[in-house]
Structure formats: structure tokens, C-alpha cells
N, C-alpha and C positions, 0 to 999 in steps of 0.2 A: 333259558337258552337264547331266546330271541333278543332279550334285553342285553345279554353279554355280546352277541354279534353286533348289535347296533352300537354299543359303546366302542367296540374295537374298530368298526368302520368309521365312526366319528373321529376317533383319535388319529387313525391313518390319514383321513382327509385333512385334518387340521395340521398334522406334522408335515406331510408332503406338499400341501397347498401353500405352506409358508416358506418353502425353500427359497433362498435368496437368488436373484438373477445376477449372473456375473457378466461383466463386459467382455467383448471380444479382444482379440490380440491387437497390439499396436500396429500402426502402419509400417510398411517396409520402406526404408529410405533408399532412394535410387541415385540421385545426382545432386551435387558433385560427389564422386566416390570418396570414401573416407581417407583422410590424410593426403588429399590431392592438392595440386596448385592450379588455380583457374583464373580466368580474366573476367568471368561473369558471376554475379551473386545469385543466379537463378537456382532455386531449390526445387527438387521434385521427389515425389514419393508414390507408392503403389496403393491403389484402392483396396481396402480390406474385403474379405469374402462375405461379410455379413452386411445386412441392411443398415444404412446410416441415417442419422437424424436429418430432418428436412431442411434445416437452416444452419449453415456454417458448422459442419460436423468435424472440421479439422482445426487443431490448435498447434501453432508453430512457435517455438521460442529460439531466439538467436542471441548469443552473447560471446564476448571475448574471454569470459571466465567459464571453464568447463563445469563449474558447479552452479552456473546461472545465478550468481548472487546479485547481479546488477540488472539483468534482463534488458538488453539493448532493444530487442524486438519481442513482442508478445502478440501474435497475430492469429485471427480466426478467418476461415475462408471456406467456400464451397469447392474451390479448385484443388487439383492435385499438384499445384506448383505455386511458387511465391518468389518474387524477385525483390528482396529488400534493398534499400539504399545503404551501403556499407562503405567504410573507408578501407584502404588497403591494409592488410595484415591477416592474422590468424583468427578464425571464427569457429564457434561450436554451435550445433543446432540439433534439435530433436522434435518429434511430432507425436501427437496422440489423436484418437478418433472417438466420436460419440456415436453409439449405436441408436437404432430406431426408438428404443425405450428411454433414451436420454441419459444413458450411463457411459461415462468416459472410460476408455481403455487406459492401461498403464502407458508411461512414456516409452517411446522407442529407444533403441541404442543411441548414444550420443556420437555424432560424426563431426569431424573437424575438416576445415579446408583453409588454404592460404589464398587470399585474393590479391592479385598483383596487377600492375599496369603493363600491358604488352605494347604500348605505343612505341613505334620505332624512333630511334634517335633522329634528330634533325639532319637533313642531308648536308654533308660538308661542302664547303666552297671548293669548286673544282678549278684546278689551274691548268692552263694550256701551255704548250711548249713556247718558248720565246720566239717572237716573230721579228725578224730584222727590219729596222726602220732606218732610212737614210740618216747618217751621222749620229744615230743613237740606237740602243737596244733596250727594250722594256718587256715586262711580262704582262700579258693580257689576262685578267681574271674574270671569269664568267660567274655571275651570281645566280644561284638557283633558288627560286622562291617556291614555297609549298604551304598549303592550308588544308589539313586533313583532320578527319575525326575517326575514332575507333571506339571499341567497347560499347557498341550500340545494341541493346537487346532486340530480339526478333519479335517479341510479343509483350504487351503491357495492357493494363486496364486503363480506362479513360480517366480515372482519378488517381493514377499511380505515377510517381516521379522516378527518375533514374539519373545516373551520372554518366556523362559522355566525356571521353578523353579528347582533348583538342591539342593539335600540334601545329604551331605557326613558325615558319622560317622565312623571314624577310630581311636578307642581308643589307638591302639598301635602306632599311628603316630601323636603325638601332635606337634604343631608348625612346621609343615612340608610343604614344597612347592610342589604343583602339578600343572599340566597344563591340562586344559579342552578344549574340542572341540565338536561341534555338527556334526552329520553325518546322511545322508540319504542313502538308498539303496533299490533296488528291493528285494523282498522276495527270489527270486532264483538267486541273483547275489552277488558277493563279491566286487563289485565296489562301494566304498563309495564316496560321494560328498557332497558339501555344503560350506557355509561360516559362520564363527564365528566372531562377532564384538569384536575387541580388540583396546582400546584407539582410538575410532572414525574411525578405519579402518577395512575393511573386510578381514579376513585371510582365505585362502582356506583350505579345509580339508586335502589336500595333502602337505601343507607346513610343515616346520620343527616343531617338537613338542615344541621347545623353543619359537616359534612365537605365540603359542596358548595362551588362557586366563590363566593367572597366578593367583593362589589362595594360601592361607596359612591357615592351620587348626589352631584352637585355642588350648589352653592348655589341652583340653579334646579330641582333635583329631576331632573336629566337624567343619563343614563349611556349611552354607546355603546361597544361593543367586540366582541371575537370570543371564542367558546368553541370548544374542540376536542372533538369528540364522536366516538365509534365505537360500533357495536352490541355486544351481549353475546350471542354465539351459543350460550353454555352455558345461558342463561336459558330457562325453560320458555315464556316469551312468544315466543321465536323459533321458528318452525315451519318454517324452510327458506326457499328462494328464493321471494319473493313481494313484494307491495306492502305498505308499512307507513306509518302516519302518524307524523310527527315534529313535536315542539314543545318549547318550553323552559318549565320551571316556575320560579316565584319564591316564596321564603319570606321572611317578615319575621324580624327578629332573635330574636323569641320562639319561632319555630318554626311559626307559623300559616301555612297554605297547603297545597298550592301554588296560586298563581294562574298560569294558563296563557297562553302567547302564541298567536298564530295558528298554524295547522297547515300542513304541507307533506307531500306524498306522495313517498316514496323507494322505489325498487326495490332490494331487498337480494338479492345473489346469494351463495348459500352456497359456501364454498370447502372444499377437502379438509382444511386445517389449521385448522379452526374451534375446536380445543381451546385455549381461552383460560382463564386463571385467573379464577375467579369472585370473587376478592378484589382489592383495590387493587394495581395493578402497573403497571410501565412497559412500553412497547411501541414499535415502529417500524412504518412502513407498508409493510414488505416482505411480500407475502402468501403466497409460495410456499415451503413447506418440508415435505418428506415423508420417511418412513423407507423403507428398502428392503423391498419386499413379499416378497422371497425369504427373509428371515430373521425369521419371525414370533416366534421365541422371544426376540429381543433387543428390549428396550424402550428407545427413544431419547427423552430429555427435551430439549426445545427451549425455551430461555429467550431472550427478546428484551429489549433495553435501549436506551434513548435514548443516542445518541452525539453528540458536538459537531457542530454545524451540521446536525443531523437526518440524518446519513448513515444510509442504510438498510443496516445491517449486522446479521448474525445470529451470535450466539455459540452454538456447539453444544457442549454438555456431554456427557460420556461416562458412561453408566449401566452398572452391573455386574449381570449376570443369571447365576445358577448358576455363580459363580466365573469367568465369562468377561466380557470387555469388548468393546464394539463401538462404533465411531465413527458419529455421525450423518452421513448422506450427503444433503445438501440437493439438491433439484432446481432450486433457484433461489438462487444465491449471487452476491455481488458480485465481479467480477473486473475490475480496471482495466488498461487498455492490453494486453489479451490478444491474442496473434496465433495464428491457427490454421494448422497445418502439414499439408499434404496428404500422407499416407503413401504414396499411389500414386506421387507424384513421385520419392520416394527409391527405391522398388522398381523403377520404370522405369529410373532411372539405373544401378542395379546391373546390370539385364539388358542395357542398352546396352553398358556396359563389358565385360561377359562375352561378348556377341556379337561385338564388335569384336576382342577377344583371340582368340576362336575362329577368326574369319575370317583373321586374320594368321597364326595357327599353320598352318592348312590350306594357305594360299597358299605359305608358305615351304617346307613339307614337300614339296609336289608340284611346285614350280616352281624352287626355289633349290637343289635337290639336296643339302640339308644333312642329315646323318645325326643323328637324335635317339635317344639310347640308350634312351629309354622308349617309342619308337614301333616299329612293325613295318617 
């Protein structure tokens, strides 16, 4: 009787102890609302009720295909928001979360939105009533100039880029070349910093005016378009997570300037991998990449590059230190169509088979009267 109870308890322990662990529910998408039309690509979702993994527990995918066949963005983050750099048009996105045991949830519902440019049209040339002049009559035309920016995000990471819409109306300067650059600064400082993207390269704010973004006004002196900008966390003007003023500067072809646009306030959050090159370089908007803290003697160099369709991919190079090499281990990398396997399931199955075999052996030995040469 004691032996039978022991066998039953062993079987119950093996069976219920090997029950698989299921992931929690997917994150709830918040903004932008489904099928909405917006002027900002900022995405937001709700924190799940269960405990999350310690590093980058959220995975966000964005694509113009509702089946996510091309994956324009595949992004991991600790935050509950993400502002990808996207062109105007219709986009689809979804999210999943990883629980404290490292198991991913299912994907959330797929939401879509239309990203548009809400930049106002250039101010028209205003005409005044004819003013009589001795011996002749003419119309005096007053030209109105403007230089404005819009679609500026309220918050970004220190290694994140964004698109700003620029509207230039200079009726007295038709078919004229200008150079544009984006710039950040503290309210009480005159130290400007930042990068402007020019022909797939990042140009520092302090570089020559002729290296900045070249534009040409039309026959009416107007120009409208987008600039891609990001902070320069290595510049002395960046003092860490804080509010900064952002504006766009304009130079004429001879180098005179800059003439500044209107200002916007942006909250910049410093990230751990704010080590950016202080020279012109290419980058992607994947913010997370760290080295293993347990190996301080190994220096890992991380270079980022623009890939086709702006895929957020990181190329990790290998550095040699003291005749030894070590591979960079990123905490946030892109993995497509990854499935998580729960190791406890396999361990449980092994115990179940072992328990069933043990029960069969004991039953045959004590009830079937079969002699086993290795038993007593």
C-alpha cells in the first residue's frame, strides 16, 4: 500500500511539475488609433499586467504591407512608445511583449494609420489697392516671406532621428540656392549641436555651410520638404536628458547666415549607447546596443549603416584586444519570425516518460512473477 501511494505521488509530481508555462496576453495598442490619419509617426501601447523581461521586453513591427512581408521596421525597446522615421502614406503596426521568464506573447491586433504632412501652404502674395501716382497708376505688390517648421516630435531618444517639415516662402528669391541644417540647444546656451542627413550621410551642425542640405526655390521663391535630423550626444552642447530648443537654419549660397526658423521644444532622453561618431557618418534608428559588462577588458566597436528600405539592422564588428577577440553581444537585435521554445516542457516530458517506465517495471516485477536477472 505504501509503495502504491508513493508511485501515485511520484506520477502526479512528474505530470503537474512538467506543465508548460504560457506567455501573457499581447500589449494593448493605444496610439495612433486604428484607421486614423495623423501627422506624427509616434506609436504607443499599454504595459501588460504581468512582469516583463529585464531588457527590451517589447518588439514592434511596422510595414506598409498588412502581412508584414517586407518589415520596414523591426524594433526592440524598454519604452512603451516608438517614433519611427516613415514616409507619408499608409502604415500597419503590431506589438508583442516578453514576460519575466523570457517567453514572448502572441502578436497584438494589427492597426493601421495614414501619415500625412499638415504643413500649411505657402502664404500667397498679397496685393494692395492701386495707389494713384502723378501722371500714372500702378499696383504696389507687398511680398510676404516666411520660414517655418512643423511636424516636430515632442520627445526623442538621443540616438533617434526624425523628419521635420520645412516651409520656405521667399518671393524675392526665385530659383535661388540655399543650405539648410537642423540645430538643438539649451535655452540658456548658445552652443548649437546636431546632425542633418545629406545624401545618406550625417553632417554635423558645425560643419561648413556648403556641406549642409542644398535646396533650390521655385520660380515663385517657394520650397517645401522634409529634413531628417538627429541629436549629437557627443557634442558638449548635449548635457543629458533634458528639454532642448530645436530650429532650422538657412544659409545663402555665399555662406551668409544662418537665418533661423521658428523654434520647438523637444525632450531628449539620453540612452546608454550614445557613443556616436562626431564626424559625418551613416546610421539607422535602432537605439539599443551594449557590450557585456562582465568582460571590461574587451572593447567592442559598433558601426551602424543604412540598409535598403531603412531596415533597422546593426552590423557588429569584432575588435582584438591583447591578442584575443570577442564578439559584440547586442541587447537589441533584429530577429525575424523567431519562435521561443519553453525548456521546461522538454524537461517535463523526459520526467513523464521516465516515471511511466518506472511504474511499468515495478508492476511487472511484483505482479507478473517475471524474473529479471538484474533485480533481487
